[in-house]
Phi, psi and omega in degrees: 000145176259140176231132176266127180246121182248119183290141170239122179284130180266017176057037175239135176277135177288318178058008185235104181300327179296323179296320179293323176294317178299320178298312181298319179296319180293316179298317180297318179298314179295326177294315179296328179283351181084007178281318171266116182268324180213150176213136184221169164251137171288127187300315187295315187250356183053046175248154185285143172233119186238136172255117181259146172247109188220169177285322182200174183296330178296318177296320178299316178300317180297319180295310181298322180295339182277354179286131182305322179291331175285314179304324182267011175057037174273322178222166170217172183228143165269136180249133182233118177286135179248142175234160179301143178290127179240015181297334180287345177303328180300328180273308189286330177297326179290330182269353180055047179280000000 
């Protein structure tokens, strides 16, 4: 299952370069494990947008909770479960393809 994670800045400065390095290391490890499939910054707010590949929403919560910036309450994430788009069924079911 894919889960979209949208960062919310809690308006706290980390001010700790070691924390930022720890965050980068954790994200890289999760990326190498295939748990983080894609990661971006939203242009307008410069907040993270992460696509996770997980078994369920609970696993996504556990992964996001393991990020050092989340653990230290610098940021948090909204999680959105994604399912395959089936809107085209309205067209193709009628044509019996």
